[in-house]
C-alpha positions in Angstrom: 87.2 107.6 126.6 84.8 105.8 124.0 86.0 102.1 123.9 85.7 100.3 120.4 85.6 96.8 120.5 86.5 95.3 117.0 85.2 91.3 116.9 87.6 88.9 116.3 86.5 85.4 114.9 89.6 85.0 112.9 88.1 86.0 109.7 88.9 89.4 109.0 91.9 92.0 108.3 91.4 93.4 111.7 94.7 95.3 112.3 94.0 97.4 109.0 90.6 98.4 110.7 92.0 99.1 113.9 94.8 101.3 112.6 92.1 103.3 110.2 89.9 103.7 113.6 92.5 104.8 115.4 93.8 107.3 113.2 90.6 108.8 112.3 89.6 109.0 116.5 93.0 109.2 118.0 91.1 109.7 121.4 89.1 106.5 121.4 90.4 103.0 122.7 90.6 100.7 120.2 90.7 96.8 120.9 90.7 93.8 119.0 88.5 91.5 120.8 88.1 87.8 121.2 86.7 87.8 124.7 82.8 88.5 125.3 83.5 90.4 128.3 85.5 92.8 126.4 82.6 93.3 123.6 80.1 94.0 126.2 82.0 96.1 128.4 82.7 98.3 125.1 80.9 101.5 124.0 80.7 100.4 120.2 81.3 97.5 118.4 82.8 96.9 115.0 81.7 93.6 113.3 84.2 93.1 110.2 84.3 90.2 107.9 85.6 88.8 104.6 85.5 85.4 103.0 82.8 82.9 102.3 79.4 83.4 104.4 79.3 79.3 105.6 82.9 80.1 107.1 82.1 83.1 108.5 79.3 81.8 110.3 81.1 78.7 111.7 83.9 80.7 112.8 81.5 83.1 114.4 79.6 80.3 116.5 83.1 78.2 117.6 84.4 81.5 118.4 81.9 81.8 121.8 81.1 85.4 120.8 78.1 85.5 119.4 76.0 86.1 122.3 77.9 89.2 123.2 77.6 90.1 119.4 73.9 89.7 119.5 73.6 91.5 123.1 75.7 94.5 121.8 73.3 95.1 118.7 70.4 95.2 121.1 72.4 97.9 123.1 75.1 100.2 121.8 76.2 101.4 118.1 77.3 98.5 116.0 78.8 98.8 112.6 79.2 96.0 109.8 81.9 96.2 107.2 81.5 93.9 103.9 80.6 90.3 105.3 80.2 91.9 108.5 77.2 93.9 106.7 75.7 90.6 105.2 75.7 88.4 108.2 73.3 90.8 109.8 70.5 89.7 107.4 68.3 86.5 107.5 70.5 84.0 105.2 72.7 83.9 101.9 72.4 82.1 98.9 76.2 80.7 99.5 76.8 77.5 100.2 72.7 76.2 99.9 71.2 79.2 101.9 73.6 79.8 104.8 71.7 81.2 107.8 72.8 84.4 109.2 72.6 86.6 112.3 68.5 87.6 111.4 69.5 91.0 113.0 67.7 92.7 109.9 65.2 91.2 107.5 66.2 90.4 104.2 68.6 88.2 102.2 72.0 88.2 100.3 72.6 87.4 96.6 74.9 86.4 94.5 75.8 88.8 91.5 74.7 86.9 88.6 72.6 87.2 84.8 73.4 88.1 81.8 75.7 91.1 82.7 78.0 89.3 84.9 80.8 86.7 84.0 80.7 83.4 85.3 83.6 82.1 87.4 84.5 79.4 85.0 85.0 82.2 82.2 86.5 84.6 84.1 90.3 84.0 82.6 88.8 84.7 79.1 87.2 87.6 79.7 89.2 89.3 77.3 87.7 87.2 74.4 85.1 89.0 72.0 82.0 87.0 73.7 82.9 88.2 77.2 84.8 91.1 76.9 81.9 93.1 78.4 80.5 91.4 81.0 81.3 92.7 84.5 83.6 90.3 86.6 82.9 88.7 90.1 83.6 89.6 92.4 83.3 93.1 92.3 86.7 94.6 93.0 87.7 98.3 92.9 86.6 101.8 93.5 82.7 102.8 93.1 80.3 105.3 93.8 77.5 105.7 96.5 74.7 107.4 96.0 73.2 108.7 99.5 69.8 107.7 99.9 69.0 109.9 102.9 70.4 112.5 104.6 72.6 111.3 108.1 75.0 112.5 110.7 76.9 109.4 109.5 77.5 111.0 106.1 78.8 114.4 107.7 81.7 116.2 105.5 81.2 113.1 102.9 79.9 114.3 99.6 77.3 112.5 97.8 78.5 110.0 95.2 81.5 109.7 97.1 84.1 106.7 95.8 84.5 103.7 98.2 86.5 100.6 97.8 84.6 97.2 97.3 85.4 93.6 97.2 82.8 91.2 97.2 80.5 88.6 95.2 77.3 89.0 97.0 74.8 91.9 97.9 71.9 92.5 100.2 68.1 93.0 99.2 66.6 94.2 102.6 62.7 93.5 103.0 62.5 96.9 104.4 63.7 99.6 101.7 63.4 102.2 104.5 66.9 101.2 106.1 68.6 102.0 102.9 71.2 104.6 103.4 73.4 104.3 100.0 73.3 102.7 96.8 76.0 101.5 94.6 75.2 100.5 91.0 77.4 97.3 89.3 75.3 95.8 86.6 72.3 96.6 89.1 71.5 98.9 92.0 72.1 97.5 95.2 72.2 98.7 99.0 76.2 99.3 99.9 74.9 101.1 103.3 71.9 100.6 105.8 71.1 101.8 109.1 68.3 100.7 111.7 68.1 102.1 114.9 71.9 101.5 116.6 72.9 99.3 113.8 75.0 100.8 110.7 76.5 98.7 107.9 78.4 99.2 104.7 79.3 96.9 102.1 82.6 98.7 101.2 85.9 98.8 103.1 86.1 102.2 104.8 89.5 101.2 105.8 90.6 101.1 102.3 88.7 104.2 101.1 91.4 107.2 101.7 90.2 110.2 103.5 86.5 109.5 103.1 86.7 106.2 104.5 88.4 107.8 107.6 85.5 110.3 108.0 83.1 107.8 107.9 84.7 105.7 111.1 85.2 109.1 112.6 81.2 109.9 112.2 80.6 106.6 113.3 82.6 107.3 116.7 80.5 110.4 117.3 77.1 109.0 116.4 74.5 109.1 119.0 71.7 106.5 118.0 
């Protein structure tokens, strides 16, 4: 029986991820883990995340789980979700260039520029000047264009809608790892894959049937 560890470092809605995984793959054993031993003994690892990157990295360091996460990233299938995707890279613009896990090369950037509403004017977004600006964070359903054929996209049509909640996006140094792209004022990578590491910017657990299919595909994936 496949054992799946959801890394619990105090920064995510873990139970919704666990419920979705269990529904998608009832034959698997799903555990929310705050013990390094449980993570290391698992067959697959889910690295979730939400909130500020600086707080996320501080909590992960304090949790005592970071070495187990690093070992798992080198040895078994790992799936990052939302901030769990972003933390796989080198650093984030958030909080003066927060250092991340550096499993993948590239950086994390804030949605900004003439197309995006600044935080201080979000409350006035309906006025004539700002009504056409895109809100940050990017919240809601958006399509994912599949950039390459892969077993993880099995039974998921190209340009399927998934649910997003984020203010930052990744820019990988190596474009060959990009598996899916989404447009929100600009085109950004919303799914990446590198050897045994797979990660998405959206929330499969909030993305109805196709999110569940994606979880099932991850459980069955053999890198």
